[in-house]
DSSP file (Angstrom, degrees, kcal/mol; ACC not computed):
  #  RESIDUE AA STRUCTURE BP1 BP2  ACC     N-H-->O    O-->H-N    N-H-->O    O-->H-N    TCO  KAPPA ALPHA  PHI   PSI    X-CA   Y-CA   Z-CA
    1    1 A M              0   0    0      0, 0.0     3,-0.1     0, 0.0    64,-0.0   0.000 360.0 360.0 360.0 -86.1   -0.1   72.9  -33.8
    2    2 A G        +     0   0    0      1,-0.3     2,-0.1    63,-0.1    63,-0.0   0.285 360.0 110.5  87.7 -11.5   -1.3   69.6  -35.3
    3    3 A G  S    S-     0   0    0      1,-0.2    -1,-0.3     2,-0.1     2,-0.0  -0.293  75.4 -82.6 -90.7 178.1    1.4   67.3  -34.0
    4    4 A S     >  -     0   0    0      1,-0.1     4,-2.6    -3,-0.1     5,-0.2  -0.326  41.3-109.3 -72.4 162.8    1.3   64.5  -31.5
    5    5 A L  H  > S+     0   0    0      1,-0.2     4,-2.8     2,-0.2     5,-0.2   0.902 121.0  53.5 -59.5 -41.4    1.5   65.4  -27.8
    6    6 A R  H  > S+     0   0    0      2,-0.2     4,-2.6     1,-0.2    -1,-0.2   0.922 109.8  47.5 -60.0 -45.0    5.0   63.8  -27.7
    7    7 A T  H  > S+     0   0    0      1,-0.2     4,-1.9     2,-0.2    -2,-0.2   0.915 113.0  48.2 -63.0 -44.4    6.1   66.0  -30.6
    8    8 A E  H  X S+     0   0    0     -4,-2.6     4,-0.7     2,-0.2    -2,-0.2   0.902 112.3  49.6 -63.0 -41.8    4.7   69.1  -29.0
    9    9 A Y  H >< S+     0   0    0     -4,-2.8     3,-0.9     1,-0.2    -2,-0.2   0.932 110.8  48.5 -63.4 -47.0    6.3   68.3  -25.6
   10   10 A V  H 3< S+     0   0    0     -4,-2.6    -1,-0.2     1,-0.2    -2,-0.2   0.863 114.7  46.4 -63.0 -36.0    9.7   67.7  -27.1
   11   11 A G  H 3< S+     0   0    0     -4,-1.9    -1,-0.2    -5,-0.2    -2,-0.2   0.535  89.7 107.3 -84.3  -6.7    9.5   70.9  -29.1
   12   12 A A    <<  -     0   0    0     -3,-0.9    68,-0.2    -4,-0.7     3,-0.1  -0.498  56.0-157.1 -77.7 139.5    8.3   73.0  -26.1
   13   13 A S  S    S+     0   0    0     66,-2.3     2,-0.3     1,-0.3    67,-0.2   0.694  84.0  16.5 -84.1 -20.4   10.7   75.5  -24.5
   14   14 A A  E     -A   79   0A   0     65,-1.6    65,-3.2    36,-0.1     2,-0.4  -0.987  59.5-168.4-151.0 143.1    8.6   75.4  -21.3
   15   15 A V  E     +AB  78  49A   0     34,-1.8    33,-2.5    -2,-0.3    34,-2.1  -0.995  25.2 164.2-131.4 125.7    6.0   73.1  -19.9
   16   16 A V  E     -AB  77  47A   0     61,-2.4    61,-2.7    -2,-0.4     2,-0.5  -0.910  41.4-127.5-138.9 161.2    4.0   74.3  -16.8
   17   17 A I  E     +AB  76  46A   0     29,-2.8    28,-2.8    -2,-0.3    29,-1.7  -0.978  47.7 166.5-105.4 123.2    1.0   73.7  -14.7
   18   18 A A  E     -AB  75  44A   0     57,-2.7    57,-3.1    -2,-0.5     2,-0.4  -0.949  34.5-132.9-142.1 156.1   -0.7   77.1  -14.4
   19   19 A E  E     -AB  74  43A   0     24,-2.1    24,-2.5    -2,-0.3     2,-0.5  -0.936  26.7-123.5-111.2 132.2   -4.0   78.7  -13.4
   20   20 A A  E     + B   0  42A   0     53,-2.2    52,-3.2    -2,-0.4    22,-0.2  -0.627  32.6 174.5 -74.0 121.8   -5.8   81.2  -15.6
   21   21 A L  E     -     0   0A   0     20,-3.2     2,-0.3    -2,-0.5    21,-0.2   0.828  56.8 -12.7 -98.8 -40.2   -6.2   84.4  -13.5
   22   22 A S  E     - B   0  41A   0     19,-1.4    19,-2.2    48,-0.0     2,-0.3  -0.972  52.8-146.7-156.9 166.1   -7.7   86.9  -15.9
   23   23 A E  E     - B   0  40A   0     -2,-0.3     2,-0.4    17,-0.2    17,-0.2  -0.991   5.6-169.0-140.8 149.5   -8.4   87.6  -19.6
   24   24 A Q  E     - B   0  39A   0     15,-1.7    15,-3.2    -2,-0.3     2,-0.3  -0.989  23.2-128.7-139.2 128.3   -8.4   90.8  -21.7
   25   25 A I  E     - B   0  38A   0     -2,-0.4    13,-0.2    13,-0.2    -2,-0.0  -0.594  16.1-146.5 -76.6 133.2   -9.7   91.0  -25.3
   26   26 A V  E     - B   0  37A   0     11,-3.2    10,-2.3    -2,-0.3    11,-1.4  -0.905  22.2-131.1-100.3 113.4   -7.3   92.6  -27.8
   27   27 A P  E     - B   0  35A   0      0, 0.0     8,-0.2     0, 0.0     3,-0.1  -0.200   7.9-129.2 -64.9 155.1   -9.3   94.5  -30.4
   28   28 A D  E >   - B   0  31A   0      6,-0.7     3,-1.5     3,-0.5     6,-0.2  -0.925  10.4-157.1-103.8 112.4   -8.7   94.1  -34.1
   29   29 A P  T 3  S+     0   0    0      0, 0.0    -1,-0.1     0, 0.0     6,-0.0   0.748  93.9  51.2 -63.8 -21.6   -8.3   97.5  -35.7
   30   30 A D  T 3  S+     0   0    0      1,-0.2    -2,-0.0    -3,-0.1     0, 0.0   0.547 115.6  40.9 -90.1  -8.2   -9.3   96.1  -39.1
   31   31 A D  E <   -B   28   0A   0     -3,-1.5    -3,-0.5     3,-0.1     3,-0.4  -0.783  61.5-173.6-142.2  92.6  -12.4   94.4  -37.8
   32   32 A P  E    S+     0   0A   0      0, 0.0    -1,-0.1     0, 0.0    -2,-0.0   0.676  88.8  49.4 -64.1 -16.1  -14.5   96.4  -35.3
   33   33 A V  E    S+     0   0A   0     -6,-0.0     2,-0.0     2,-0.0    -2,-0.0   0.785 112.5  47.9 -90.1 -31.7  -16.9   93.5  -34.7
   34   34 A G  E    S-     0   0A   0     -3,-0.4    -6,-0.7    -6,-0.2     2,-0.3  -0.118  77.3-125.2 -95.9-166.5  -14.2   90.9  -34.1
   35   35 A F  E     -B   27   0A   0     -8,-0.2     3,-0.1     1,-0.1    27,-0.0  -0.985   5.7-140.5-143.8 153.6  -11.1   90.7  -32.0
   36   36 A A  E    S-     0   0A   0    -10,-2.3    26,-3.0    -2,-0.3     2,-0.3   0.861  73.6 -34.1 -81.7 -38.3   -7.4   90.0  -32.7
   37   37 A A  E     -BC  26  61A   0    -11,-1.4   -11,-3.2    24,-0.3     2,-0.4  -0.967  51.5-107.1-168.0 173.9   -6.6   87.9  -29.6
   38   38 A T  E     -BC  25  60A   0     22,-2.4    22,-2.8    -2,-0.3     2,-0.7  -0.992  23.9-150.3-119.3 132.2   -7.1   87.2  -25.9
   39   39 A L  E     -BC  24  59A   0    -15,-3.2   -15,-1.7    -2,-0.4     2,-0.3  -0.910  18.9-167.3-103.4 114.6   -4.4   88.2  -23.5
   40   40 A Y  E     -BC  23  58A   0     18,-3.0    18,-2.9    -2,-0.7     2,-0.5  -0.760  16.5-147.0-101.8 147.1   -4.4   85.9  -20.5
   41   41 A E  E     -BC  22  57A   0    -19,-2.2   -20,-3.2    -2,-0.3   -19,-1.4  -0.974  26.6-177.9-107.2 123.2   -2.6   86.3  -17.2
   42   42 A V  E     -BC  20  56A   0     14,-2.8    14,-2.7    -2,-0.5     2,-0.6  -0.951  22.7-138.0-126.0 144.8   -1.7   82.9  -15.8
   43   43 A R  E     -BC  19  55A   0    -24,-2.5   -24,-2.1    -2,-0.4     2,-0.6  -0.892  20.4-133.6-101.6 123.0    0.1   82.0  -12.5
   44   44 A I  E     +BC  18  54A   0     10,-3.4    10,-0.5    -2,-0.6   -26,-0.2  -0.656  27.7 174.1 -77.0 116.4    2.7   79.3  -12.9
   45   45 A D  E    S+     0   0A   0    -28,-2.8     2,-0.3    -2,-0.6   -27,-0.2   0.784  70.5   7.7 -91.0 -32.9    2.1   76.7  -10.1
   46   46 A E  E     -B   17   0A   0    -29,-1.7   -29,-2.8     7,-0.0     2,-0.7  -0.970  62.7-145.7-152.9 133.8    4.8   74.2  -11.2
   47   47 A S  E     +B   16   0A   0     -2,-0.3   -31,-0.2   -31,-0.2     3,-0.1  -0.900  18.3 173.8-102.5 115.1    7.4   74.3  -13.9
   48   48 A I  E    S+     0   0A   0    -33,-2.5     2,-0.3    -2,-0.7   -32,-0.2   0.828  76.0  10.6 -87.6 -37.3    8.0   70.9  -15.5
   49   49 A R  E    S+B   15   0A   0    -34,-2.1   -34,-1.8     3,-0.0    -1,-0.4  -0.995 117.3  13.7-141.4 141.9   10.4   72.1  -18.1
   50   50 A G  S    S-     0   0    0     -2,-0.3   -36,-0.1   -36,-0.2    -3,-0.1  -0.346  88.1 -82.3  87.0-172.2   12.1   75.5  -18.4
   51   51 A S        +     0   0    0     -2,-0.1    -1,-0.2     2,-0.1     2,-0.2   0.032  68.1 141.0-125.9  27.6   12.3   78.2  -15.8
   52   52 A L        +     0   0    0     -3,-0.3     2,-0.3   -37,-0.1   -37,-0.1  -0.482  21.9 155.8 -69.8 141.0    9.0   80.1  -16.0
   53   53 A H        +     0   0    0     -2,-0.2     2,-0.1     2,-0.1    -8,-0.1  -0.971  35.5  24.2-156.6 167.7    7.6   81.1  -12.7
   54   54 A G  E    S-C   44   0A   0    -10,-0.5   -10,-3.4    -2,-0.3     2,-0.5  -0.457 107.0 -24.9  76.9-147.3    5.3   83.7  -11.1
   55   55 A V  E     +C   43   0A   0    -12,-0.2     2,-0.3    -2,-0.1   -12,-0.2  -0.904  67.0 178.9-107.2 129.9    2.6   85.4  -13.2
   56   56 A V  E     -C   42   0A   0    -14,-2.7   -14,-2.8    -2,-0.5     2,-0.4  -0.879  27.3-118.3-127.0 159.1    3.0   85.5  -17.0
   57   57 A E  E     -C   41   0A   0     -2,-0.3     2,-0.5   -16,-0.2   -16,-0.2  -0.824  22.3-160.3 -97.7 138.4    1.0   86.9  -19.9
   58   58 A L  E     -C   40   0A   0    -18,-2.9   -18,-3.0    -2,-0.4     2,-0.6  -0.978   6.0-151.3-121.8 117.8   -0.1   84.5  -22.6
   59   59 A Y  E     -C   39   0A   0     -2,-0.5     2,-0.6   -20,-0.2   -20,-0.2  -0.805  12.1-171.5 -91.8 119.0   -1.1   85.9  -26.0
   60   60 A S  E     -C   38   0A   0    -22,-2.8   -22,-2.4    -2,-0.6     6,-0.1  -0.910  16.9-139.9-117.0 103.7   -3.7   83.7  -27.7
   61   61 A E  E     -C   37   0A   0     -2,-0.6     2,-1.7   -24,-0.2   -24,-0.3  -0.285  21.1-114.6 -62.1 141.9   -4.4   84.7  -31.3
   62   62 A N  S    S+     0   0    0    -26,-3.0     2,-0.3     4,-0.1    -1,-0.1  -0.610  73.9 117.4 -79.3  85.7   -8.0   84.6  -32.4
   63   63 A S  S >  S-     0   0    0     -2,-1.7     3,-1.6     0, 0.0   -27,-0.0  -0.818  84.6 -87.4-140.4 178.2   -7.6   81.9  -35.0
   64   64 A S  T 3  S+     0   0    0      1,-0.3    -2,-0.1    -2,-0.3     0, 0.0   0.708 124.1  57.0 -66.0 -18.0   -8.8   78.4  -35.7
   65   65 A G  T 3  S+     0   0    0      2,-0.0    -1,-0.3    -4,-0.0    -3,-0.1   0.366  80.5 121.0 -93.2   4.8   -5.9   77.0  -33.5
   66   66 A R    <   -     0   0    0     -3,-1.6    -4,-0.1    -6,-0.1    -6,-0.0  -0.277  48.4-155.6 -71.3 156.4   -6.8   79.0  -30.4
   67   67 A F        -     0   0    0      2,-0.0     2,-0.1     0, 0.0    -1,-0.1  -0.891  15.3-142.4-131.3 101.1   -7.6   77.3  -27.1
   68   68 A P        -     0   0    0      0, 0.0     2,-0.3     0, 0.0    -2,-0.0  -0.418  14.1-144.1 -68.5 135.3   -9.8   79.5  -24.8
   69   69 A L        -     0   0    0     -2,-0.1     2,-0.5     6,-0.0     5,-0.0  -0.720   6.6-132.9 -96.5 148.3   -8.9   79.3  -21.1
   70   70 A E    >   -     0   0    0     -2,-0.3     3,-2.0     4,-0.0   -50,-0.4  -0.887  29.3-113.1-100.6 128.9  -11.5   79.4  -18.3
   71   71 A I  T 3  S+     0   0    0     -2,-0.5   -50,-0.2     1,-0.3     3,-0.1  -0.357 101.2  22.4 -61.7 134.3  -10.6   81.7  -15.5
   72   72 A G  T 3  S+     0   0    0    -52,-3.2    -1,-0.3     1,-0.3     2,-0.2   0.284  98.7 113.1  92.0  -9.3   -9.9   79.8  -12.3
   73   73 A K    <   -     0   0    0     -3,-2.0   -53,-2.2   -53,-0.1    -1,-0.3  -0.659  62.1-128.4 -96.5 153.8   -9.1   76.5  -14.0
   74   74 A K  E     -A   19   0A   0     -2,-0.2     2,-0.3   -55,-0.2   -55,-0.2  -0.768  28.0-178.0-100.8 146.4   -5.7   74.9  -14.0
   75   75 A Y  E     -A   18   0A   0    -57,-3.1   -57,-2.7    -2,-0.3     2,-0.7  -0.958  33.3-124.4-138.7 153.5   -4.0   73.7  -17.2
   76   76 A I  E     -A   17   0A   0     -2,-0.3     2,-0.4   -59,-0.2   -59,-0.2  -0.932  41.3-165.8 -93.4 118.4   -0.9   72.0  -18.4
   77   77 A L  E     -A   16   0A   0    -61,-2.7   -61,-2.4    -2,-0.7     2,-0.6  -0.899  16.5-156.8-114.4 136.2    0.6   74.5  -20.9
   78   78 A L  E     -A   15   0A   0     -2,-0.4     2,-0.4   -63,-0.2   -63,-0.2  -0.956  16.0-160.8-110.0 119.4    3.3   73.9  -23.4
   79   79 A F  E     -A   14   0A   0    -65,-3.2   -66,-2.3    -2,-0.6   -65,-1.6  -0.807   7.4-170.1-103.2 140.0    5.1   77.1  -24.5
   80   80 A T        -     0   0    0     -2,-0.4     2,-0.2   -68,-0.2   -68,-0.1  -0.966  28.6-111.1-122.7 146.2    7.1   77.6  -27.7
   81   81 A R        -     0   0    0     -2,-0.4     2,-0.3     1,-0.0   -67,-0.0  -0.480  30.4-162.5 -73.3 142.9    9.3   80.6  -28.4
   82   82 A T        -     0   0    0     -2,-0.2     2,-0.3     0, 0.0    -1,-0.0  -0.913  26.0-103.9-120.9 154.9    8.3   82.9  -31.1
   83   83 A R        -     0   0    0     -2,-0.3     2,-0.5     2,-0.0     0, 0.0  -0.568  29.1-144.5 -76.5 137.9   10.4   85.4  -32.9
   84   84 A E              0   0    0     -2,-0.3    -1,-0.0     1,-0.1     0, 0.0  -0.893 360.0 360.0-102.3 133.5    9.9   89.0  -31.9
   85   85 A F              0   0    0     -2,-0.5    -1,-0.1     0, 0.0    -2,-0.0   0.383 360.0 360.0-106.9 360.0   10.2   91.6  -34.6
């Protein structure tokens, strides 16, 4: 990310208050010791921007920019769209 909070907010396609419900480690086929990402299931409690609701999956790549979520805690999450190939 690297921008200011204001910049991140303006660029977000959705902003929500959500609770982390579960996590699943996504293995890295090229690195049997490491992992590629964490797949979180989060429940949207309030949608501030956008129309996300219910329970959604959040893919968090295992990189220096990741932000690990704690199960049972609530977060303000800013979502940006990514291209699907």
